[in-house]
C-alpha positions in Angstrom: 133.1 140.1 38.6 130.4 139.2 41.1 128.1 136.5 39.9 124.3 137.1 39.8 122.8 136.3 43.2 126.1 136.6 45.1 125.5 137.6 48.7 127.6 140.6 49.8 127.6 141.5 53.5 130.1 144.4 53.5 131.9 146.7 50.9 135.4 148.0 51.5 137.5 150.7 49.8 141.0 149.9 48.6 143.5 152.3 47.0 142.4 153.7 43.7 139.7 153.8 45.0 138.5 150.3 44.3 135.6 148.7 46.1 135.9 145.1 47.3 133.0 143.0 48.5 132.9 140.7 51.5 131.0 137.6 50.5 128.6 136.0 52.9 129.7 132.9 54.7 132.2 131.5 57.1 135.8 132.9 56.6 135.2 134.1 53.0 138.9 135.1 52.6 140.1 131.7 53.9 142.7 133.0 56.4 141.7 130.4 59.0 144.2 127.8 57.5 147.1 130.2 58.0 146.0 130.9 61.5 145.8 127.2 62.3 149.4 126.8 61.0 150.4 129.5 63.6 148.7 127.6 66.4 145.5 129.7 66.7 142.5 128.0 68.0 139.2 128.2 69.9 141.1 128.7 73.2 142.6 132.0 72.0 141.7 135.7 72.5 143.2 137.5 69.5 144.2 141.1 69.4 143.5 142.1 65.7 145.5 145.1 64.9 144.5 145.5 61.2 142.4 148.5 60.3 138.6 148.2 60.5 138.0 151.6 58.8 137.1 151.2 55.1 139.9 148.7 54.3 139.1 145.0 54.5 142.1 143.7 56.4 140.5 144.0 59.9 137.4 142.1 58.8 139.5 139.5 57.0 141.3 138.4 60.1 138.3 138.9 62.3 136.4 136.4 60.2 139.3 133.9 60.1 139.7 134.0 63.9 136.0 133.6 64.6 135.7 130.7 62.1 138.1 128.9 64.5 136.0 129.7 67.5 138.5 132.2 68.8 137.4 135.4 70.4 138.6 138.7 68.9 139.6 142.1 70.5 139.2 144.5 67.5 142.2 146.7 68.2 142.6 148.3 64.8 145.4 150.7 64.3 146.3 153.3 67.0 145.4 153.6 70.7 148.4 151.5 71.6 148.2 152.6 75.3 144.7 151.0 75.4 145.8 148.0 73.5 148.8 147.4 75.8 146.4 147.6 78.8 144.0 145.2 77.1 146.9 142.7 76.7 147.4 142.7 80.4 143.8 143.0 81.6 142.2 140.4 79.2 145.0 137.9 78.9 145.4 138.3 75.1 147.1 135.1 73.8 147.5 135.8 70.0 148.0 138.7 67.6 147.3 139.6 64.0 148.7 142.7 62.3 151.9 144.2 60.9 155.1 142.9 62.4 156.4 146.4 63.0 153.2 147.3 64.8 153.7 144.3 67.1 157.2 145.4 68.0 155.8 148.9 68.8 153.1 147.3 71.0 155.7 145.3 73.0 157.7 148.5 73.6 154.5 150.4 74.6 153.6 147.5 77.0 157.1 147.7 78.7 157.0 151.5 78.8 153.7 151.5 80.6 155.3 149.3 83.3 152.5 146.7 83.1 153.0 143.4 84.9 155.4 141.1 83.2 153.2 138.1 84.1 150.3 139.8 82.4 152.0 139.2 79.0 150.5 135.9 77.8 150.8 136.5 74.1 152.4 133.4 72.6 151.6 133.5 68.9 151.4 136.0 66.0 150.4 135.8 62.4 151.8 138.9 60.6 151.5 140.1 57.0 151.3 143.2 54.7 155.0 144.1 55.1 158.3 142.1 55.0 159.4 140.3 58.1 163.3 140.3 58.0 165.1 137.8 60.2 166.4 140.6 62.5 162.8 141.7 63.3 161.5 138.1 63.7 164.4 137.5 66.2 163.4 140.5 68.3 159.7 139.5 68.3 160.4 135.9 69.3 162.2 137.1 72.5 158.6 137.7 73.7 156.4 135.7 71.4 157.5 132.1 70.7 155.6 131.7 67.4 155.8 134.4 64.8 154.8 133.3 61.3 154.2 135.2 58.0 151.3 135.0 55.6 150.5 136.7 52.3 147.2 137.7 50.6 145.3 140.4 48.9 141.9 142.1 49.3 140.7 140.5 46.0 141.9 136.9 46.5 142.2 136.6 50.3 144.9 134.2 51.5 147.5 133.2 48.9 150.3 131.6 50.9 151.5 131.2 54.4 154.5 129.9 56.5 154.3 126.6 58.4 157.5 127.3 60.2 159.8 130.3 60.4 161.7 131.0 57.2 160.1 128.1 55.4 158.7 130.1 52.5 155.1 130.6 51.8 153.0 127.4 51.1 150.4 128.2 48.5 146.9 128.0 49.9 145.3 124.7 48.7 142.2 126.3 47.1 144.2 128.9 45.0 146.2 128.3 41.8 149.3 130.4 42.2 151.7 131.1 39.3 154.9 133.2 38.9 154.7 134.8 35.5 157.2 136.4 33.2 156.8 140.2 33.2 157.0 140.4 29.4 155.1 137.4 28.2 152.8 136.6 31.1 153.7 132.9 30.8 154.3 130.9 34.0 157.9 130.4 34.9 159.6 127.9 37.2 162.7 129.8 38.0 163.5 133.5 38.4 161.5 136.4 39.6 158.1 137.3 38.2 154.6 138.5 39.0 152.4 136.6 41.3 149.2 135.6 39.3 146.4 133.8 41.1 143.2 132.0 40.0 140.4 131.4 42.4 137.5 129.4 40.9 134.7 130.3 43.3 131.2 130.4 41.9 130.1 133.8 43.3 133.3 135.9 42.7 135.8 134.1 40.4 139.2 135.4 39.8 141.0 134.1 36.7 144.7 134.8 36.3 144.5 137.9 38.5 147.8 139.8 38.5 148.6 140.9 42.0 151.3 143.3 41.0 153.6 141.6 43.5 157.0 140.1 42.6 158.1 136.7 43.9 159.9 133.5 42.9 159.6 129.8 43.6 161.7 127.9 46.1 161.3 124.4 47.5 161.2 123.2 51.1 163.2 120.1 52.4 160.2 117.9 51.4 160.3 119.2 47.8 157.1 121.3 48.1 157.0 124.5 46.0 156.8 127.6 48.1 156.9 131.3 47.4 159.9 133.3 48.6 157.6 136.1 49.8 157.0 139.5 48.3 160.2 140.7 46.7 158.8 144.0 45.3 156.2 145.5 43.1 155.7 145.3 39.3 154.6 148.9 39.0 155.3 152.2 40.7 153.1 151.6 43.8 154.8 150.9 47.1 153.5 149.5 50.3 153.9 151.6 53.4 152.8 150.3 56.8 150.8 147.7 55.0 148.9 150.2 52.7 149.6 150.8 49.0 150.8 154.3 48.0 150.9 155.2 44.3 152.6 158.2 42.7 149.3 159.1 41.0 147.6 159.3 44.4 150.3 161.4 45.8 150.2 163.8 42.8 146.5 164.1 43.0 146.8 165.2 46.7 149.9 167.4 46.6 150.1 169.0 43.1 149.0 172.6 42.8 149.0 173.7 46.4 149.4 177.4 46.4 152.8 178.4 47.6 154.4 175.0 47.1 156.9 175.0 44.2 158.0 171.4 44.5 157.5 168.4 46.8 158.5 164.8 47.3 157.6 162.0 49.7 160.4 160.0 51.4 159.9 156.5 52.7 162.5 155.2 55.1 162.9 152.2 57.4 163.9 153.2 60.9 164.2 150.8 63.7 162.0 148.2 61.8 159.2 150.7 61.1 158.2 152.5 57.9 158.5 156.2 58.2 156.9 158.5 55.7 157.8 162.2 55.5 157.3 165.0 53.0 159.7 167.7 51.8 158.4 170.9 50.2 160.0 173.9 48.5 157.9 176.9 49.6 159.9 180.2 49.6 157.1 182.0 51.4 155.9 179.1 53.5 155.3 179.0 57.2 153.6 176.9 59.8 150.2 177.4 58.2 151.4 176.0 54.9 153.1 173.1 56.6 149.9 172.3 58.4 147.9 172.4 55.2 150.2 170.0 53.5 150.2 167.7 56.5 146.4 167.7 56.5 146.2 166.9 52.8 148.5 163.9 53.3 146.4 162.8 56.3 143.0 163.2 54.6 143.9 162.3 51.1 146.5 159.5 51.5 145.5 158.3 55.0 149.1 158.7 56.4 150.4 160.8 59.2 153.7 162.4 57.9 155.9 165.2 59.1 156.4 168.0 56.6 159.8 169.8 56.2 160.7 173.0 54.4 163.8 172.6 52.2 165.6 175.0 49.9 165.5 172.8 46.8 164.6 169.4 45.5 167.1 168.5 42.8 166.0 164.9 42.1 162.8 163.0 42.6 160.5 166.0 42.7 156.9 164.9 42.7 158.0 161.3 43.3 158.0 158.7 46.0 161.6 158.1 47.1 162.0 154.8 48.8 165.2 154.2 50.7 164.2 151.2 52.8 166.4 148.3 53.4 165.0 145.0 54.6 168.2 143.5 56.1 
């Protein structure tokens, strides 16, 4: 809860919808320390490819970069042709965003036959989806430093890598606990929910359950680190860095005239999340498919192809997640 007199400069919408404040001040979400660990500094021009529309992620990393004195190109999500051109024209040196989006940007840069010596991007801080070793290896063929961080809209930065695969070092100003799912008590071994406490005067969080699953590990120096996000406590899933909950999907897709059944499928194809929708609609046609596609786009903020199928025998009305992070 916001304290009386707290200064709020922006308000964002998270899934639910929930509304999150941006507190006044320099780097209110504290991402600068993770950026420093990845080598970001005042000399950098950063392409920030997190969304600036309603969600707080774009502003989070924008604030962290500017707190270091770095300049920011507010790329957002989409317009990759323009972003690739900006990388070459402006001499972009650093990137923040999804790891899968970075790979797509590299491919778009190469497809546009832009000058190879125009690629000066040497460092990236990525978050909001897993970074498997196979994807990190591909990214590092073009970008020497690719590190992972973890946080939430409520708490800001929670943990970050200091070297590839080192585990996530808890941010120094956040108390991070892994808690038993049944009792809520902190545990030292095994998998549990990430629970954080942030004792800031204007917007305190006390034992805030993130809904993310993780576990403790130790680095060679004996420091405790998080193993990363291993899953979710509830039914919500994260797709392209955004949460998607069955209740949200049902609110958008239930009761469409002519649609007898539906389900959303989440796949991982070539290191990218792909969301699609299957519908059973005996009298359906292109118009109905377009209506369902539009509802998903407007109601869930995802672009997803829609396919007519004869029947859905399992998982009707559900999110079916078949992703593998190998």
